[in-house]
N, CA, C and O of each residue as an XYZ file, in Angstrom:
284
protein
N     126.701    125.170    143.747
C     127.730    126.053    144.270
C     127.826    125.841    145.775
O     126.814    125.637    146.445
N     129.024    125.890    146.293
C     129.276    125.624    147.710
C     129.953    126.833    148.343
O     130.855    127.430    147.754
N     129.513    127.188    149.545
C     130.147    128.272    150.294
C     131.383    127.714    151.003
O     131.319    126.660    151.636
N     132.493    128.418    150.895
C     133.760    127.980    151.493
C     134.302    129.114    152.349
O     134.369    130.262    151.908
N     134.685    128.786    153.569
C     135.285    129.780    154.464
C     136.749    129.972    154.070
O     137.484    129.005    153.868
N     137.157    131.239    153.964
C     138.521    131.585    153.558
C     139.173    132.412    154.662
O     138.569    133.349    155.185
N     140.391    132.063    155.008
C     141.208    132.867    155.921
C     142.081    133.765    155.061
O     142.725    133.293    154.124
N     142.108    135.056    155.371
C     142.971    135.996    154.655
C     143.881    136.651    155.693
O     143.414    137.235    156.670
N     145.177    136.542    155.461
C     146.173    137.117    156.368
C     146.887    138.272    155.677
O     147.233    138.193    154.498
N     147.099    139.348    156.434
C     147.863    140.476    155.907
C     149.289    140.381    156.447
O     149.505    140.319    157.657
N     150.246    140.370    155.538
C     151.667    140.299    155.881
C     152.357    141.554    155.352
O     151.779    142.262    154.527
N     153.564    141.845    155.799
C     154.273    143.023    155.277
C     154.459    142.983    153.753
O     154.514    144.028    153.105
N     154.557    141.771    153.186
C     154.796    141.625    151.745
C     153.510    141.566    150.935
O     153.566    141.613    149.706
N     152.347    141.464    151.585
C     151.080    141.347    150.873
C     150.101    140.475    151.636
O     150.201    140.337    152.855
N     149.160    139.892    150.923
C     148.097    139.091    151.531
C     148.212    137.635    151.111
O     148.622    137.323    149.993
N     147.841    136.747    152.031
C     147.806    135.309    151.779
C     146.414    134.823    152.168
O     145.885    135.212    153.209
N     145.822    133.974    151.331
C     144.479    133.457    151.595
C     144.467    131.949    151.419
O     145.125    131.412    150.528
N     143.714    131.270    152.273
C     143.578    129.815    152.145
C     142.223    129.367    152.681
O     141.687    129.964    153.615
N     141.678    128.316    152.085
C     140.362    127.830    152.489
C     140.437    126.886    153.683
O     141.464    126.255    153.935
N     139.334    126.804    154.406
C     139.208    125.835    155.484
C     138.421    124.637    154.969
O     137.570    124.772    154.089
N     138.711    123.469    155.521
C     137.936    122.282    155.193
C     138.370    121.566    153.932
O     137.582    120.829    153.340
N     139.615    121.770    153.508
C     140.120    121.116    152.305
C     141.201    120.113    152.656
O     141.982    120.326    153.584
N     141.243    119.023    151.914
C     142.367    118.097    151.991
C     143.410    118.614    151.008
O     143.073    118.963    149.877
N     144.643    118.665    151.418
C     145.692    119.204    150.567
C     145.905    120.682    150.855
O     145.278    121.257    151.745
N     146.789    121.274    150.096
C     147.148    122.674    150.316
C     146.665    123.513    149.148
O     146.975    123.229    147.991
N     145.906    124.545    149.462
C     145.432    125.490    148.468
C     145.691    126.883    149.028
O     145.181    127.231    150.093
N     146.482    127.682    148.315
C     146.852    129.008    148.801
C     146.739    130.016    147.671
O     147.038    129.713    146.516
N     146.304    131.216    148.021
C     146.301    132.325    147.083
C     147.063    133.479    147.698
O     147.192    133.566    148.919
N     147.565    134.362    146.861
C     148.288    135.523    147.383
C     148.078    136.706    146.467
O     147.677    136.555    145.314
N     148.356    137.894    146.996
C     148.224    139.098    146.196
C     148.687    140.318    146.962
O     148.921    140.264    148.169
N     148.816    141.412    146.246
C     149.222    142.665    146.873
C     148.079    143.289    147.669
O     148.311    144.099    148.567
N     146.824    142.904    147.331
C     145.659    143.426    148.040
C     144.804    142.261    148.534
O     144.977    141.119    148.109
N     143.893    142.573    149.427
C     142.936    141.595    149.936
C     142.156    140.977    148.779
O     141.999    139.758    148.700
N     141.675    141.827    147.895
C     140.865    141.371    146.763
C     141.656    140.457    145.828
O     141.127    139.458    145.341
N     142.929    140.800    145.576
C     143.767    139.965    144.712
C     143.997    138.598    145.332
O     143.944    137.587    144.632
N     144.253    138.550    146.633
C     144.478    137.275    147.314
C     143.217    136.418    147.285
O     143.289    135.206    147.084
N     142.065    137.050    147.485
C     140.804    136.320    147.455
C     140.515    135.768    146.055
O     140.085    134.623    145.914
N     140.748    136.571    145.036
C     140.547    136.105    143.654
C     141.513    134.978    143.321
O     141.137    134.020    142.644
N     142.748    135.081    143.787
C     143.760    134.058    143.508
C     143.404    132.733    144.180
O     143.530    131.673    143.567
N     142.961    132.790    145.433
C     142.610    131.546    146.122
C     141.332    130.953    145.521
O     141.195    129.731    145.471
N     140.412    131.774    145.072
C     139.204    131.255    144.420
C     139.583    130.480    143.152
O     139.048    129.402    142.894
N     140.490    131.028    142.381
C     140.978    130.356    141.181
C     141.677    129.044    141.543
O     141.479    128.025    140.882
N     142.495    129.079    142.596
C     143.215    127.876    143.031
C     142.248    126.803    143.523
O     142.466    125.616    143.282
N     141.183    127.211    144.211
C     140.176    126.259    144.688
C     139.492    125.585    143.506
O     139.334    124.364    143.493
N     139.086    126.368    142.518
C     138.436    125.809    141.330
C     139.352    124.793    140.643
O     138.910    123.709    140.262
N     140.622    125.149    140.489
C     141.582    124.245    139.862
C     141.735    122.964    140.682
O     141.771    121.867    140.125
N     141.825    123.104    141.998
C     141.997    121.961    142.899
C     140.809    121.007    142.779
O     140.993    119.791    142.722
N     139.600    121.550    142.742
C     138.401    120.717    142.611
C     138.359    120.049    141.236
O     138.040    118.865    141.129
N     138.678    120.803    140.189
C     138.686    120.222    138.838
C     139.713    119.101    138.716
O     139.479    118.113    138.021
N     140.845    119.255    139.388
C     141.929    118.273    139.307
C     141.650    117.031    140.144
O     141.852    115.910    139.675
N     141.185    117.220    141.383
C     141.068    116.100    142.316
C     139.626    115.680    142.608
O     139.412    114.659    143.261
N     138.649    116.432    142.148
C     137.250    116.073    142.363
C     136.732    116.490    143.729
O     137.413    117.168    144.498
N     135.520    116.070    144.004
C     134.834    116.445    145.253
C     135.485    115.842    146.495
O     135.148    116.224    147.616
N     136.409    114.909    146.309
C     137.078    114.292    147.449
C     137.978    115.265    148.201
O     138.466    114.944    149.285
N     138.205    116.459    147.634
C     139.078    117.441    148.291
C     138.434    118.040    149.532
O     139.124    118.598    150.385
N     137.101    117.924    149.635
C     136.413    118.487    150.791
C     136.500    117.548    151.978
O     136.402    116.330    151.824
N     136.686    118.117    153.170
C     136.632    117.324    154.388
C     135.233    116.729    154.489
O     134.298    117.240    153.873
N     135.083    115.664    155.254
C     133.815    114.950    155.295
C     132.693    115.750    155.961
O     131.526    115.558    155.621
N     133.015    116.628    156.886
C     131.994    117.406    157.587
C     132.166    118.883    157.277
O     133.289    119.375    157.162
N     131.055    119.585    157.142
C     131.105    121.030    156.934
C     131.552    121.735    158.206
O     131.248    121.292    159.314
N     132.270    122.826    158.037
C     132.676    123.653    159.168
C     131.503    124.571    159.484
O     131.061    125.335    158.625
N     131.008    124.502    160.690
C     129.845    125.297    161.083
C     130.267    126.707    161.468
O     129.601    127.680    161.115
N     131.360    126.812    162.184
C     131.802    128.120    162.662
C     133.320    128.111    162.764
O     133.922    127.067    163.013
N     133.933    129.262    162.573
C     135.385    129.383    162.625
C     135.759    130.415    163.678
O     135.135    131.472    163.770
N     136.768    130.106    164.464
C     137.254    131.021    165.489
C     138.739    131.271    165.264
O     139.469    130.377    164.837
N     139.174    132.471    165.550
C     140.597    132.791    165.551
C     140.972    133.054    167.000
O     140.362    133.893    167.663
N     141.960    132.349    167.481
C     142.402    132.496    168.870
C     143.894    132.780    168.880
O     144.601    132.494    167.913
N     144.356    133.336    169.966
C     145.781    133.633    170.112
C     146.244    133.132    171.467
O     145.604    133.379    172.489
N     147.370    132.420    171.459
C     147.941    131.919    172.696
C     149.426    132.250    172.740
O     150.071    132.352    171.697
N     149.961    132.414    173.920
C     151.394    132.630    174.078
C     152.048    131.268    174.291
O     151.556    130.448    175.066
N     153.159    131.037    173.600
C     153.855    129.754    173.718
C     155.283    130.011    174.145
O     156.058    129.069    174.308
């Protein structure tokens, strides 16, 4: 079993979740935080079953930061 960092965003329409360190796009969504997390977990499992271990980036992410900049 592998630990995967997940970003969960709250939007007016619900929650969106996606993993870090993956090749390709894997997204989950739901009306609640828990639903989005469960959905992305299911999507991750499917992605790995479909494409194999090659979906992981070559290096593990040690730490994740969220930053905000004005553009």
